[in-house]
C-alpha positions as CSV (number, residue, x, y, z in Angstrom):
1,M,-9.7,21.5,-104.2
2,T,-6.1,22.2,-103.5
3,A,-4.3,20.1,-100.8
4,P,-5.9,21.2,-97.5
5,R,-3.7,22.8,-94.8
6,F,-5.8,21.8,-91.7
7,L,-7.9,18.8,-90.6
8,Q,-10.5,19.7,-88.0
9,I,-12.2,17.0,-85.9
10,H,-15.3,17.8,-83.7
11,W,-16.8,15.1,-81.5
12,L,-19.6,14.5,-79.0
13,A,-19.4,11.8,-76.4
14,S,-21.5,11.0,-73.4
15,Y,-20.2,9.5,-70.1
16,P,-22.6,8.7,-67.2
17,G,-21.6,8.2,-63.6
18,T,-17.8,8.7,-64.0
19,L,-14.9,10.8,-62.7
20,I,-13.0,11.0,-65.9
21,N,-10.4,13.7,-65.0
22,R,-9.6,14.9,-61.5
23,D,-8.0,18.1,-60.2
24,D,-5.5,18.3,-57.3
25,S,-8.3,18.0,-54.7
26,G,-9.7,14.8,-56.3
27,L,-12.8,16.5,-57.8
28,A,-13.8,16.6,-61.4
29,K,-12.1,19.3,-63.4
30,R,-14.3,22.3,-64.3
31,L,-14.4,25.3,-66.5
32,P,-16.7,28.3,-66.5
33,F,-18.0,28.8,-70.0
34,G,-20.9,31.0,-71.2
35,D,-23.8,30.9,-68.7
36,A,-22.7,27.9,-66.7
37,V,-19.8,26.0,-65.1
38,R,-19.0,22.9,-67.2
39,T,-17.2,19.6,-66.4
40,R,-13.9,19.4,-68.3
41,I,-11.5,16.8,-69.6
42,S,-8.0,18.3,-70.1
43,S,-6.2,18.0,-73.3
44,Q,-3.3,16.3,-71.5
45,C,-5.7,13.5,-70.3
46,L,-7.1,13.0,-73.8
47,K,-3.7,12.9,-75.5
48,R,-2.3,10.5,-72.8
49,H,-5.0,7.9,-73.6
50,W,-4.7,8.3,-77.3
51,R,-0.9,7.9,-77.0
52,T,-0.9,4.8,-74.8
53,V,-4.0,2.7,-75.9
54,E,-3.2,-0.8,-77.2
55,D,-5.6,-1.8,-80.0
56,D,-5.6,-2.2,-83.8
57,W,-5.6,1.6,-84.2
58,A,-2.9,2.3,-81.6
59,L,-0.2,4.8,-82.6
60,N,2.4,2.1,-82.1
61,Q,0.8,0.1,-84.9
62,I,1.6,2.9,-87.4
63,G,5.3,2.0,-87.9
64,P,7.7,4.6,-86.5
65,E,9.2,4.0,-83.1
66,M,7.5,5.5,-80.1
67,A,8.9,7.7,-77.3
68,V,9.2,7.5,-73.5
69,R,8.1,10.3,-71.2
70,S,10.0,10.2,-67.9
71,R,12.2,12.1,-65.6
72,E,14.3,9.0,-64.9
73,V,15.4,7.8,-68.3
74,P,19.1,7.7,-67.2
75,E,18.3,5.6,-64.1
76,Y,15.7,3.3,-65.7
77,R,17.0,2.9,-69.2
78,V,20.6,4.0,-69.5
79,L,22.0,2.5,-66.2
80,P,20.5,-1.0,-66.8
81,A,21.9,-1.0,-70.3
82,L,25.4,-0.2,-69.0
83,E,25.1,-2.9,-66.4
84,A,23.9,-5.5,-68.9
85,E,26.9,-4.7,-71.1
86,G,29.3,-4.9,-68.1
87,V,30.7,-1.4,-68.9
88,A,33.2,-0.2,-66.4
89,T,32.7,-0.4,-62.6
90,D,29.6,0.3,-60.6
91,E,30.9,3.7,-59.4
92,I,31.8,4.8,-62.9
93,R,28.4,3.8,-64.2
94,K,26.6,5.7,-61.5
95,A,28.8,8.8,-62.1
96,V,28.1,8.9,-65.9
97,V,24.4,8.4,-65.3
98,L,24.2,11.2,-62.8
99,A,26.2,13.5,-65.2
100,L,23.8,12.6,-68.0
101,A,20.8,13.4,-65.8
102,Q,22.3,16.8,-65.1
103,A,22.8,17.4,-68.8
104,L,19.3,16.4,-69.6
105,Y,17.3,17.8,-66.6
106,G,19.5,20.6,-65.2
107,D,21.9,21.1,-62.3
108,K,19.4,20.1,-59.7
109,A,18.8,16.7,-61.3
110,E,20.3,14.8,-58.4
111,D,17.0,15.4,-56.7
112,V,14.6,13.5,-59.0
113,S,11.6,15.3,-57.6
114,K,12.9,18.6,-59.1
115,R,13.2,17.2,-62.6
116,Q,10.6,17.7,-65.3
117,A,9.5,14.7,-67.3
118,L,11.2,14.7,-70.8
119,L,9.9,13.0,-73.9
120,L,12.7,11.0,-75.6
121,G,12.5,8.8,-78.6
122,E,13.8,5.2,-78.6
123,P,16.5,6.2,-81.1
124,E,17.6,9.0,-78.9
125,I,17.8,6.7,-75.9
126,R,19.9,4.3,-77.8
127,Y,22.1,7.2,-78.8
128,L,22.5,8.3,-75.2
129,I,23.4,4.8,-74.1
130,S,26.0,4.5,-76.8
131,K,27.6,7.9,-75.9
132,V,27.9,7.4,-72.2
133,S,28.9,3.8,-72.6
134,E,31.9,4.9,-74.7
135,I,32.9,7.5,-72.1
136,A,32.5,5.1,-69.2
137,A,34.6,2.4,-70.9
138,A,37.5,4.8,-71.4
139,A,37.3,6.5,-68.0
140,A,39.9,5.8,-65.3
141,D,37.7,6.6,-62.3
142,A,34.2,7.8,-61.4
143,K,35.2,11.5,-61.1
144,S,36.8,11.7,-64.5
145,A,34.0,9.8,-66.1
146,G,31.4,12.3,-64.8
147,E,33.5,15.2,-65.9
148,A,33.9,13.6,-69.4
149,V,30.1,13.4,-69.8
150,K,29.7,17.0,-68.8
151,T,32.4,18.1,-71.2
152,A,30.9,16.1,-74.0
153,F,27.5,17.7,-73.5
154,K,29.1,21.2,-73.3
155,E,31.3,20.8,-76.3
156,E,28.5,19.1,-78.3
157,K,25.7,21.4,-77.1
158,A,23.2,20.0,-79.6
159,N,23.4,16.4,-78.5
160,L,19.8,15.6,-79.2
161,S,19.2,18.1,-82.0
162,S,22.2,16.7,-83.9
163,M,20.1,13.7,-84.5
164,R,17.5,15.7,-86.3
165,K,19.5,15.4,-89.5
166,N,18.0,11.9,-89.6
167,G,14.5,13.4,-89.1
168,V,12.2,14.5,-86.3
169,L,11.1,10.8,-85.9
170,E,14.4,10.2,-84.0
171,A,12.5,11.8,-81.1
172,G,9.7,9.3,-81.4
173,L,6.3,9.4,-83.2
174,E,4.7,11.2,-80.3
175,S,7.0,14.2,-80.6
176,A,6.2,14.5,-84.3
177,L,2.5,14.5,-83.5
178,F,2.1,16.3,-80.2
179,G,5.4,18.2,-80.0
180,R,8.0,18.4,-77.2
181,M,10.2,20.9,-75.3
182,V,13.8,20.2,-74.3
183,T,15.1,23.1,-72.2
184,S,18.7,21.7,-72.2
185,D,18.8,21.6,-76.0
186,R,16.2,23.9,-77.5
187,A,17.1,23.0,-81.1
188,A,15.7,19.6,-80.3
189,N,12.3,21.1,-79.7
190,T,9.4,20.0,-82.0
191,D,6.3,22.1,-82.7
192,A,3.0,20.1,-82.2
193,A,1.2,19.3,-85.4
194,I,-1.9,18.1,-83.5
195,H,-3.7,20.7,-81.4
196,V,-6.1,19.3,-78.8
197,A,-8.7,21.5,-76.9
198,H,-10.0,20.7,-73.5
199,A,-13.3,18.9,-73.9
200,L,-16.3,20.4,-72.0
201,T,-19.9,19.5,-71.3
202,V,-22.5,21.1,-73.6
203,H,-24.6,21.6,-70.5
204,A,-24.0,22.8,-67.0
205,E,-22.0,20.5,-64.7
206,Q,-23.9,17.5,-63.3
207,G,-22.2,16.0,-60.3
208,E,-23.0,14.0,-57.2
209,S,-21.1,13.0,-54.1
210,D,-21.0,9.2,-53.9
211,Y,-20.9,7.9,-50.4
212,F,-19.7,4.3,-50.0
213,T,-18.4,1.9,-47.4
214,V,-16.0,-1.0,-47.5
215,V,-17.2,-4.2,-45.8
216,D,-14.6,-6.1,-43.6
217,D,-15.3,-9.7,-44.5
218,L,-13.5,-11.2,-41.5
219,A,-15.1,-8.8,-39.0
220,R,-18.6,-9.6,-40.5
221,D,-18.0,-13.3,-40.2
222,A,-17.1,-12.8,-36.6
223,G,-20.5,-11.1,-36.0
224,E,-19.2,-7.6,-35.7
225,S,-21.2,-4.7,-37.2
226,G,-19.8,-1.6,-38.9
227,A,-17.8,-0.9,-42.0
228,G,-14.1,-1.4,-42.7
229,G,-14.0,2.1,-44.1
230,I,-16.3,5.0,-45.1
231,F,-15.5,7.1,-48.1
232,D,-17.0,9.6,-50.5
233,T,-16.0,10.7,-54.0
234,E,-17.5,12.8,-56.7
235,L,-19.2,11.3,-59.7
236,T,-20.2,13.3,-62.8
237,A,-22.3,12.7,-65.9
238,G,-21.9,14.7,-69.1
239,L,-22.2,15.0,-72.9
240,F,-18.9,16.4,-74.0
241,Y,-17.8,18.5,-77.0
242,G,-14.2,17.9,-78.1
243,Y,-12.1,19.6,-80.7
244,V,-8.9,18.6,-82.5
245,V,-6.9,20.4,-85.2
246,V,-4.2,18.7,-87.3
247,D,-1.8,21.1,-89.1
248,L,-1.3,18.9,-92.1
249,A,1.7,20.8,-93.5
250,L,3.5,20.7,-90.2
251,L,2.6,17.0,-89.7
252,K,4.1,16.1,-93.1
253,S,7.2,18.1,-92.3
254,N,7.6,16.5,-88.9
255,L,7.2,13.1,-90.6
256,G,10.0,13.8,-93.1
257,G,7.6,14.8,-95.9
258,D,5.9,11.4,-96.0
259,G,2.4,12.1,-97.1
260,A,1.3,8.5,-96.9
261,L,2.5,8.3,-93.3
262,A,0.6,11.5,-92.5
263,G,-2.5,9.9,-93.9
264,K,-2.0,6.8,-91.8
265,V,-1.6,9.0,-88.7
266,C,-4.8,10.9,-89.4
267,E,-6.8,7.7,-90.1
268,H,-5.6,6.2,-86.8
269,L,-6.3,9.5,-85.0
270,V,-10.0,9.6,-86.1
271,H,-10.5,6.1,-84.9
272,L,-8.8,6.8,-81.5
273,I,-10.9,10.0,-80.9
274,A,-14.1,8.1,-81.7
275,T,-13.5,4.9,-79.7
276,V,-10.9,5.6,-76.9
277,S,-12.3,6.8,-73.6
278,P,-10.2,8.7,-71.1
279,G,-11.0,8.1,-67.5
280,A,-10.0,7.4,-63.9
281,K,-11.7,5.0,-61.5
282,K,-12.1,2.5,-64.2
283,G,-12.7,-0.4,-61.8
284,G,-15.6,1.5,-60.1
285,T,-17.2,3.4,-63.0
286,A,-16.3,1.6,-66.3
287,P,-16.0,4.9,-68.1
288,Y,-16.2,3.6,-71.7
289,A,-18.2,5.1,-74.5
290,F,-17.9,5.7,-78.3
291,A,-18.5,9.1,-79.8
292,E,-22.1,9.8,-80.6
293,A,-21.2,12.2,-83.4
294,L,-18.0,13.1,-85.2
295,V,-17.5,15.8,-87.8
296,V,-14.3,15.9,-89.9
297,E,-13.4,18.9,-92.0
298,A,-10.6,19.6,-94.3
299,G,-9.6,23.1,-95.6
300,S,-7.0,25.8,-95.8
301,R,-8.5,28.6,-93.7
302,Q,-7.6,29.2,-90.1
303,P,-9.4,26.5,-88.0
304,R,-12.3,27.6,-85.7
305,T,-13.8,25.8,-82.8
306,L,-17.5,25.0,-82.7
307,A,-17.6,25.1,-78.9
308,N,-19.5,28.5,-79.2
309,A,-22.5,26.4,-80.2
310,F,-22.8,25.6,-76.5
311,R,-22.1,29.0,-75.0
312,Q,-25.7,28.8,-74.0
313,P,-26.0,25.4,-72.3
314,T,-28.0,22.9,-74.2
315,A,-30.0,19.8,-73.1
316,A,-27.8,16.8,-72.2
317,R,-29.1,14.9,-75.3
318,S,-27.0,14.0,-78.3
319,E,-29.9,15.1,-80.7
320,A,-30.1,18.5,-79.0
321,A,-26.3,19.0,-78.9
322,A,-25.9,17.9,-82.6
323,A,-28.7,20.3,-83.6
324,A,-27.0,23.2,-81.8
325,L,-23.7,22.3,-83.4
326,A,-25.2,22.1,-86.9
327,A,-27.1,25.4,-86.4
328,H,-23.9,27.1,-85.3
329,L,-22.0,25.6,-88.3
330,S,-24.7,26.8,-90.6
331,S,-24.3,30.3,-89.3
332,V,-20.5,30.2,-89.7
333,D,-20.9,28.9,-93.3
334,E,-23.5,31.7,-94.1
335,A,-21.2,34.4,-92.7
336,Y,-17.8,33.2,-93.9
337,G,-18.6,30.8,-96.7
338,A,-18.5,27.0,-96.8
339,H,-14.9,26.4,-97.8
340,E,-14.2,23.2,-95.9
341,K,-14.9,19.8,-97.3
342,R,-16.6,17.7,-94.5
343,H,-18.2,14.4,-93.6
344,H,-19.8,13.3,-90.4
345,L,-20.7,10.2,-88.3
346,S,-23.7,10.1,-86.0
347,L,-25.6,7.5,-84.1
348,Q,-28.9,9.2,-85.0
349,P,-29.6,10.9,-88.3
350,I,-28.6,14.5,-88.1
351,E,-28.3,17.2,-90.7
352,V,-24.8,18.7,-90.8
353,P,-24.6,21.5,-93.4
354,N,-22.6,20.7,-96.5
355,S,-21.7,17.2,-95.1
356,S,-22.5,13.6,-95.9
357,R,-23.1,11.0,-93.2
358,I,-20.7,8.0,-93.4
359,G,-19.4,5.4,-91.0
360,L,-16.2,5.5,-89.0
361,D,-14.1,3.5,-91.5
362,G,-15.2,5.9,-94.2
363,L,-14.5,8.9,-92.0
364,G,-11.0,7.6,-91.3
365,K,-10.3,7.0,-95.0
366,F,-11.5,10.6,-95.7
367,A,-9.1,12.0,-93.2
368,S,-6.3,9.8,-94.6
369,A,-6.9,11.0,-98.1
370,M,-7.0,14.7,-97.1
371,A,-3.7,14.3,-95.1
372,S,-1.8,12.5,-97.9
373,A,-3.0,14.9,-100.7
């Protein structure tokens, strides 16, 4: 088998009595699919938790520096650094920081609420601190300092992209994996090597309104009746199908051609997908679960989701969902040929066509070997 181009990861995970991902009205996110409306977990929610988790398989344990997503990097990272270094006066520092914000976030950057959060790598942040520090130290007053920053960013249009000569990792590991867009410096954009689908329940949505009260301890002790507050929220239960694709060629390119590093990323990713639960209302729902089934495939054809196995809603049982997934995969193999190499993990014995059942560590090592090939 030649070096594969894509790694595909399919997973099933069950969450009872939770509110994993909310919409703007505070209700569970939903998606019409096939014959039913499903509960949904957005790809942004999934990626956020995989990016920020702290455990042995965290992304920050891989090696390369991470990144910071914020719309206030100049105020929260650059300004404190200038103050700590004692660079120039307070007025000059504020002027260069505002000018930097306008260069990064646009002309309306003075209003923080109108900025869009930008993903910047730690090396890039150090670069920005160094650049504005040099300008501030040489400035005679606040006005000239601000103008000098604007001029520097106009003359050196590719301020961030100029760092790409040192590799995409200057923008942080997250950028190399999940991509980023920089409107002020488009050459600094990075294409995502990891593509994440929205997860959806394999069955119709299952939700309930949870009515609850808050007891006022002091009022109760005083003999008063009644609650200190009356509330309601939505709770859902669901067995979710999720799908992730890794463009291995692009991943290696984004990582400077380092196949071993690409392998390490994919091994960590498999562990994160299997064991990290997204979720809100953690204190009230404990939304933690491990995947009940995981299928990892490596091949060079265009990837294809297996979500269509659930276009007709299935029973909310992992055995039924796994059987539907396996049947759909068998049909795909029969129609198009079984060209992918695959292994799977499952809590119950299930038959996945052209696949062997192994544990999570073995599945991670398989993903690593395919990525580093």
